[in-house]
ROVEX-964823 format. One record per residue (C-alpha): residue in three letters; x, y, z; residue number from 1. Coordinates in steps of 0.25 Angstrom, whole numbers. Layout:
N
aa:Ala, c1:X, c2:Y, c3:Z, i:NUM $
...
END
This chain:
274
aa:Met, c1:0, c2:0, c3:0, i:1 $
aa:Arg, c1:11, c2:10, c3:4, i:2 $
aa:Arg, c1:18, c2:7, c3:-9, i:3 $
aa:Gln, c1:6, c2:9, c3:-18, i:4 $
aa:His, c1:3, c2:22, c3:-10, i:5 $
aa:Phe, c1:17, c2:26, c3:-12, i:6 $
aa:Leu, c1:16, c2:23, c3:-27, i:7 $
aa:Arg, c1:3, c2:31, c3:-29, i:8 $
aa:Tyr, c1:9, c2:43, c3:-21, i:9 $
aa:Gly, c1:22, c2:42, c3:-30, i:10 $
aa:Arg, c1:14, c2:42, c3:-43, i:11 $
aa:Arg, c1:5, c2:54, c3:-38, i:12 $
aa:Thr, c1:17, c2:61, c3:-34, i:13 $
aa:Leu, c1:24, c2:59, c3:-48, i:14 $
aa:Val, c1:11, c2:63, c3:-55, i:15 $
aa:Leu, c1:10, c2:75, c3:-47, i:16 $
aa:Ala, c1:25, c2:79, c3:-50, i:17 $
aa:Ala, c1:23, c2:76, c3:-65, i:18 $
aa:Val, c1:11, c2:85, c3:-65, i:19 $
aa:Val, c1:18, c2:96, c3:-58, i:20 $
aa:Phe, c1:31, c2:95, c3:-67, i:21 $
aa:Ala, c1:22, c2:95, c3:-79, i:22 $
aa:Gly, c1:15, c2:107, c3:-74, i:23 $
aa:Leu, c1:28, c2:115, c3:-71, i:24 $
aa:Asn, c1:32, c2:111, c3:-85, i:25 $
aa:Val, c1:20, c2:117, c3:-92, i:26 $
aa:Val, c1:21, c2:130, c3:-84, i:27 $
aa:Ala, c1:35, c2:131, c3:-87, i:28 $
aa:Ala, c1:33, c2:129, c3:-102, i:29 $
aa:Phe, c1:22, c2:139, c3:-102, i:30 $
aa:His, c1:31, c2:149, c3:-95, i:31 $
aa:Ala, c1:43, c2:146, c3:-104, i:32 $
aa:Trp, c1:34, c2:149, c3:-117, i:33 $
aa:Arg, c1:29, c2:162, c3:-111, i:34 $
aa:Phe, c1:43, c2:166, c3:-108, i:35 $
aa:Thr, c1:48, c2:163, c3:-122, i:36 $
aa:His, c1:36, c2:166, c3:-131, i:37 $
aa:Phe, c1:31, c2:181, c3:-132, i:38 $
aa:Thr, c1:17, c2:183, c3:-134, i:39 $
aa:Thr, c1:9, c2:194, c3:-142, i:40 $
aa:Glu, c1:1, c2:198, c3:-130, i:41 $
aa:Ala, c1:1, c2:212, c3:-127, i:42 $
aa:Gly, c1:6, c2:216, c3:-113, i:43 $
aa:Arg, c1:18, c2:217, c3:-105, i:44 $
aa:His, c1:28, c2:206, c3:-101, i:45 $
aa:Thr, c1:27, c2:200, c3:-87, i:46 $
aa:Gly, c1:35, c2:208, c3:-78, i:47 $
aa:Asn, c1:48, c2:203, c3:-70, i:48 $
aa:Pro, c1:44, c2:193, c3:-59, i:49 $
aa:Glu, c1:49, c2:204, c3:-49, i:50 $
aa:Gln, c1:38, c2:213, c3:-54, i:51 $
aa:Leu, c1:27, c2:203, c3:-52, i:52 $
aa:Thr, c1:17, c2:202, c3:-41, i:53 $
aa:Pro, c1:15, c2:188, c3:-35, i:54 $
aa:Leu, c1:2, c2:186, c3:-42, i:55 $
aa:Gln, c1:9, c2:190, c3:-55, i:56 $
aa:Lys, c1:20, c2:181, c3:-53, i:57 $
aa:Leu, c1:10, c2:169, c3:-51, i:58 $
aa:Gly, c1:3, c2:173, c3:-64, i:59 $
aa:Val, c1:16, c2:173, c3:-71, i:60 $
aa:Leu, c1:19, c2:159, c3:-65, i:61 $
aa:Leu, c1:6, c2:154, c3:-70, i:62 $
aa:Thr, c1:4, c2:160, c3:-83, i:63 $
aa:Gly, c1:18, c2:164, c3:-88, i:64 $
aa:Ile, c1:23, c2:178, c3:-91, i:65 $
aa:Lys, c1:17, c2:188, c3:-101, i:66 $
aa:Asn, c1:27, c2:188, c3:-112, i:67 $
aa:Pro, c1:23, c2:197, c3:-124, i:68 $
aa:Lys, c1:32, c2:199, c3:-135, i:69 $
aa:Pro, c1:41, c2:211, c3:-133, i:70 $
aa:Val, c1:39, c2:223, c3:-142, i:71 $
aa:Asn, c1:48, c2:235, c3:-145, i:72 $
aa:Gln, c1:42, c2:247, c3:-138, i:73 $
aa:Gln, c1:51, c2:257, c3:-144, i:74 $
aa:Arg, c1:59, c2:260, c3:-157, i:75 $
aa:Pro, c1:73, c2:266, c3:-158, i:76 $
aa:Thr, c1:74, c2:281, c3:-158, i:77 $
aa:Phe, c1:87, c2:280, c3:-167, i:78 $
aa:Pro, c1:87, c2:276, c3:-182, i:79 $
aa:Tyr, c1:85, c2:261, c3:-184, i:80 $
aa:Val, c1:81, c2:251, c3:-194, i:81 $
aa:Thr, c1:73, c2:238, c3:-191, i:82 $
aa:Leu, c1:80, c2:225, c3:-195, i:83 $
aa:His, c1:74, c2:211, c3:-195, i:84 $
aa:Pro, c1:86, c2:201, c3:-195, i:85 $
aa:Arg, c1:81, c2:186, c3:-195, i:86 $
aa:Ser, c1:87, c2:177, c3:-184, i:87 $
aa:Pro, c1:84, c2:162, c3:-182, i:88 $
aa:Asn, c1:73, c2:167, c3:-172, i:89 $
aa:Gly, c1:66, c2:175, c3:-183, i:90 $
aa:Arg, c1:66, c2:189, c3:-188, i:91 $
aa:Leu, c1:71, c2:200, c3:-178, i:92 $
aa:Glu, c1:68, c2:214, c3:-177, i:93 $
aa:Cys, c1:80, c2:224, c3:-175, i:94 $
aa:Trp, c1:82, c2:239, c3:-174, i:95 $
aa:Tyr, c1:95, c2:243, c3:-181, i:96 $
aa:Gly, c1:100, c2:257, c3:-177, i:97 $
aa:Pro, c1:113, c2:261, c3:-184, i:98 $
aa:Val, c1:122, c2:273, c3:-181, i:99 $
aa:Ala, c1:132, c2:281, c3:-189, i:100 $
aa:Arg, c1:146, c2:275, c3:-188, i:101 $
aa:Pro, c1:143, c2:264, c3:-179, i:102 $
aa:Arg, c1:153, c2:257, c3:-169, i:103 $
aa:Gly, c1:146, c2:244, c3:-171, i:104 $
aa:Thr, c1:132, c2:239, c3:-169, i:105 $
aa:Val, c1:125, c2:235, c3:-156, i:106 $
aa:Ala, c1:115, c2:224, c3:-156, i:107 $
aa:Leu, c1:105, c2:225, c3:-145, i:108 $
aa:Phe, c1:97, c2:213, c3:-139, i:109 $
aa:His, c1:85, c2:214, c3:-129, i:110 $
aa:Gly, c1:81, c2:205, c3:-118, i:111 $
aa:Tyr, c1:69, c2:196, c3:-115, i:112 $
aa:Thr, c1:55, c2:201, c3:-117, i:113 $
aa:Ser, c1:62, c2:214, c3:-123, i:114 $
aa:Ser, c1:64, c2:220, c3:-137, i:115 $
aa:Lys, c1:74, c2:228, c3:-144, i:116 $
aa:Ser, c1:67, c2:241, c3:-140, i:117 $
aa:Lys, c1:72, c2:239, c3:-126, i:118 $
aa:Leu, c1:86, c2:241, c3:-130, i:119 $
aa:Leu, c1:84, c2:255, c3:-138, i:120 $
aa:Thr, c1:91, c2:262, c3:-126, i:121 $
aa:Glu, c1:103, c2:254, c3:-127, i:122 $
aa:Ala, c1:103, c2:254, c3:-143, i:123 $
aa:Thr, c1:102, c2:270, c3:-142, i:124 $
aa:Tyr, c1:114, c2:270, c3:-133, i:125 $
aa:Phe, c1:123, c2:261, c3:-142, i:126 $
aa:Arg, c1:119, c2:270, c3:-154, i:127 $
aa:His, c1:124, c2:282, c3:-146, i:128 $
aa:Leu, c1:137, c2:274, c3:-144, i:129 $
aa:Gly, c1:139, c2:272, c3:-159, i:130 $
aa:Tyr, c1:133, c2:258, c3:-162, i:131 $
aa:Asn, c1:122, c2:253, c3:-171, i:132 $
aa:Val, c1:111, c2:246, c3:-164, i:133 $
aa:Leu, c1:103, c2:234, c3:-167, i:134 $
aa:Leu, c1:91, c2:230, c3:-158, i:135 $
aa:Thr, c1:85, c2:217, c3:-160, i:136 $
aa:Asp, c1:72, c2:210, c3:-155, i:137 $
aa:Phe, c1:75, c2:196, c3:-152, i:138 $
aa:Ala, c1:66, c2:186, c3:-159, i:139 $
aa:Gly, c1:52, c2:186, c3:-152, i:140 $
aa:Asn, c1:54, c2:200, c3:-147, i:141 $
aa:Gly, c1:50, c2:214, c3:-152, i:142 $
aa:Gly, c1:49, c2:215, c3:-167, i:143 $
aa:Ser, c1:56, c2:201, c3:-170, i:144 $
aa:Asp, c1:49, c2:189, c3:-174, i:145 $
aa:Gly, c1:43, c2:178, c3:-165, i:146 $
aa:Asn, c1:39, c2:178, c3:-150, i:147 $
aa:Val, c1:49, c2:168, c3:-144, i:148 $
aa:Cys, c1:60, c2:172, c3:-134, i:149 $
aa:Thr, c1:70, c2:162, c3:-129, i:150 $
aa:Val, c1:77, c2:172, c3:-119, i:151 $
aa:Gly, c1:91, c2:172, c3:-127, i:152 $
aa:His, c1:92, c2:158, c3:-133, i:153 $
aa:His, c1:86, c2:160, c3:-147, i:154 $
aa:Glu, c1:88, c2:175, c3:-146, i:155 $
aa:Ala, c1:103, c2:172, c3:-148, i:156 $
aa:Ala, c1:100, c2:170, c3:-163, i:157 $
aa:Asp, c1:94, c2:184, c3:-164, i:158 $
aa:Val, c1:107, c2:190, c3:-158, i:159 $
aa:Ala, c1:115, c2:182, c3:-168, i:160 $
aa:Thr, c1:107, c2:186, c3:-179, i:161 $
aa:Val, c1:108, c2:201, c3:-176, i:162 $
aa:Val, c1:123, c2:201, c3:-172, i:163 $
aa:Arg, c1:127, c2:194, c3:-185, i:164 $
aa:Trp, c1:118, c2:203, c3:-193, i:165 $
aa:Leu, c1:125, c2:215, c3:-187, i:166 $
aa:Gln, c1:139, c2:209, c3:-189, i:167 $
aa:Arg, c1:137, c2:207, c3:-204, i:168 $
aa:Arg, c1:135, c2:222, c3:-205, i:169 $
aa:Gly, c1:149, c2:224, c3:-199, i:170 $
aa:Gly, c1:154, c2:231, c3:-187, i:171 $
aa:Pro, c1:154, c2:228, c3:-172, i:172 $
aa:Val, c1:142, c2:222, c3:-166, i:173 $
aa:Phe, c1:139, c2:223, c3:-151, i:174 $
aa:Val, c1:127, c2:216, c3:-143, i:175 $
aa:Tyr, c1:119, c2:223, c3:-132, i:176 $
aa:Ala, c1:109, c2:213, c3:-126, i:177 $
aa:Asn, c1:102, c2:211, c3:-113, i:178 $
aa:Ser, c1:96, c2:200, c3:-105, i:179 $
aa:Met, c1:90, c2:190, c3:-116, i:180 $
aa:Gly, c1:98, c2:197, c3:-127, i:181 $
aa:Ala, c1:111, c2:196, c3:-119, i:182 $
aa:Val, c1:109, c2:180, c3:-118, i:183 $
aa:Ala, c1:105, c2:179, c3:-132, i:184 $
aa:Thr, c1:118, c2:187, c3:-136, i:185 $
aa:Leu, c1:127, c2:178, c3:-127, i:186 $
aa:Arg, c1:120, c2:165, c3:-134, i:187 $
aa:Ala, c1:122, c2:171, c3:-148, i:188 $
aa:Glu, c1:137, c2:173, c3:-145, i:189 $
aa:Ala, c1:140, c2:160, c3:-138, i:190 $
aa:Glu, c1:131, c2:151, c3:-146, i:191 $
aa:Leu, c1:129, c2:158, c3:-160, i:192 $
aa:Gly, c1:142, c2:164, c3:-162, i:193 $
aa:Val, c1:138, c2:178, c3:-162, i:194 $
aa:Arg, c1:150, c2:188, c3:-160, i:195 $
aa:Pro, c1:146, c2:202, c3:-158, i:196 $
aa:Thr, c1:157, c2:212, c3:-155, i:197 $
aa:Ala, c1:153, c2:214, c3:-140, i:198 $
aa:Asn, c1:141, c2:213, c3:-131, i:199 $
aa:Val, c1:134, c2:220, c3:-120, i:200 $
aa:Leu, c1:125, c2:210, c3:-113, i:201 $
aa:Glu, c1:115, c2:215, c3:-102, i:202 $
aa:Cys, c1:109, c2:205, c3:-92, i:203 $
aa:Pro, c1:110, c2:192, c3:-99, i:204 $
aa:Tyr, c1:103, c2:181, c3:-90, i:205 $
aa:Gly, c1:111, c2:169, c3:-85, i:206 $
aa:Ser, c1:103, c2:158, c3:-90, i:207 $
aa:Met, c1:88, c2:155, c3:-94, i:208 $
aa:Leu, c1:87, c2:146, c3:-82, i:209 $
aa:Gln, c1:92, c2:156, c3:-72, i:210 $
aa:Thr, c1:83, c2:167, c3:-78, i:211 $
aa:Ala, c1:71, c2:158, c3:-76, i:212 $
aa:Gln, c1:75, c2:154, c3:-62, i:213 $
aa:Ser, c1:77, c2:169, c3:-59, i:214 $
aa:Arg, c1:63, c2:172, c3:-64, i:215 $
aa:Phe, c1:56, c2:162, c3:-55, i:216 $
aa:Arg, c1:64, c2:167, c3:-43, i:217 $
aa:Ser, c1:60, c2:181, c3:-45, i:218 $
aa:Met, c1:46, c2:176, c3:-44, i:219 $
aa:His, c1:49, c2:169, c3:-31, i:220 $
aa:Val, c1:46, c2:155, c3:-38, i:221 $
aa:Pro, c1:55, c2:143, c3:-37, i:222 $
aa:Ser, c1:63, c2:143, c3:-50, i:223 $
aa:Phe, c1:64, c2:127, c3:-51, i:224 $
aa:Pro, c1:59, c2:120, c3:-58, i:225 $
aa:Met, c1:51, c2:131, c3:-66, i:226 $
aa:Ala, c1:63, c2:139, c3:-71, i:227 $
aa:Asn, c1:69, c2:126, c3:-76, i:228 $
aa:Leu, c1:56, c2:122, c3:-83, i:229 $
aa:Leu, c1:54, c2:136, c3:-89, i:230 $
aa:Val, c1:68, c2:136, c3:-95, i:231 $
aa:Phe, c1:66, c2:122, c3:-100, i:232 $
aa:Trp, c1:53, c2:125, c3:-107, i:233 $
aa:Gly, c1:58, c2:138, c3:-112, i:234 $
aa:Gly, c1:69, c2:131, c3:-120, i:235 $
aa:Val, c1:60, c2:119, c3:-124, i:236 $
aa:Glu, c1:49, c2:129, c3:-130, i:237 $
aa:Asn, c1:60, c2:137, c3:-138, i:238 $
aa:Asn, c1:69, c2:125, c3:-142, i:239 $
aa:Phe, c1:81, c2:128, c3:-134, i:240 $
aa:Trp, c1:87, c2:123, c3:-121, i:241 $
aa:Ala, c1:85, c2:135, c3:-112, i:242 $
aa:Phe, c1:94, c2:130, c3:-100, i:243 $
aa:Asp, c1:105, c2:133, c3:-109, i:244 $
aa:Leu, c1:101, c2:147, c3:-111, i:245 $
aa:Asp, c1:112, c2:153, c3:-102, i:246 $
aa:Ala, c1:120, c2:165, c3:-104, i:247 $
aa:His, c1:132, c2:161, c3:-95, i:248 $
aa:Pro, c1:138, c2:151, c3:-105, i:249 $
aa:Ala, c1:136, c2:160, c3:-117, i:250 $
aa:Ala, c1:142, c2:172, c3:-110, i:251 $
aa:Leu, c1:154, c2:163, c3:-106, i:252 $
aa:Gly, c1:155, c2:158, c3:-120, i:253 $
aa:His, c1:156, c2:171, c3:-129, i:254 $
aa:Arg, c1:167, c2:180, c3:-131, i:255 $
aa:Arg, c1:161, c2:194, c3:-135, i:256 $
aa:Pro, c1:164, c2:206, c3:-126, i:257 $
aa:Thr, c1:152, c2:208, c3:-117, i:258 $
aa:Arg, c1:147, c2:217, c3:-107, i:259 $
aa:Asn, c1:136, c2:215, c3:-97, i:260 $
aa:Pro, c1:132, c2:228, c3:-91, i:261 $
aa:Pro, c1:125, c2:231, c3:-78, i:262 $
aa:Arg, c1:110, c2:229, c3:-78, i:263 $
aa:Asn, c1:108, c2:244, c3:-76, i:264 $
aa:Gln, c1:118, c2:249, c3:-86, i:265 $
aa:Arg, c1:109, c2:251, c3:-98, i:266 $
aa:His, c1:120, c2:260, c3:-106, i:267 $
aa:Phe, c1:134, c2:257, c3:-108, i:268 $
aa:Arg, c1:147, c2:265, c3:-110, i:269 $
aa:Gly, c1:153, c2:264, c3:-124, i:270 $
aa:Ala, c1:166, c2:258, c3:-118, i:271 $
aa:Gly, c1:160, c2:244, c3:-119, i:272 $
aa:Trp, c1:159, c2:245, c3:-134, i:273 $
aa:Pro, c1:170, c2:246, c3:-144, i:274 $
END
């Protein structure tokens, strides 16, 4: 009798554990899709976890984030032309602002849930230093095709497309990028063989797993196992192994001159550029 009772209890426990594990995977897969696929819904992106009330945090955990496709809210005040290079991820939209007698060209790449218009202040500053500028919407963002964002993995191909296009035109090519754009740049150099003259990379994240864990901790929710499942499904849904999305090996593996300015330093002295 005891053995039969134990077996029944054990089976029920295994079934319950399997149901819970399956439920966690369903929730993680749903959240991963919302993180990596923008929608056409009007409205603002869900705020940072620190800005949410406890009730709002619960809603995010249950329903996922609001993730409308980023749009460009501003246009350059300097003369520019719109270009549409084609990367493996689709047609990109770029703004090219040339200057007279340029010292080179700076390619600017934005972060997650952002667009090229958020870098107009930096682009204007680089023009004042004597550089052409090329601002790019990553695929899925702004005016570029698609709605998928892999937080730096597939976007490396966009960086490679833009930098190589500029290099074919001649002259030094520099990269300024922040957050997701910085990680995409490191991947483009370490894995796709891109060789700009130099970089200024602001706030690249460490790894996708660390980023997911930090988001759960900021919501005061245990990060394991949901952060791991979120990263797993984010990669599966977008055809790459997201646990390898790590800026540390890429940063150690490339040999381009690179600066990582302080977070509050939005403008840079000309000494860091040739």
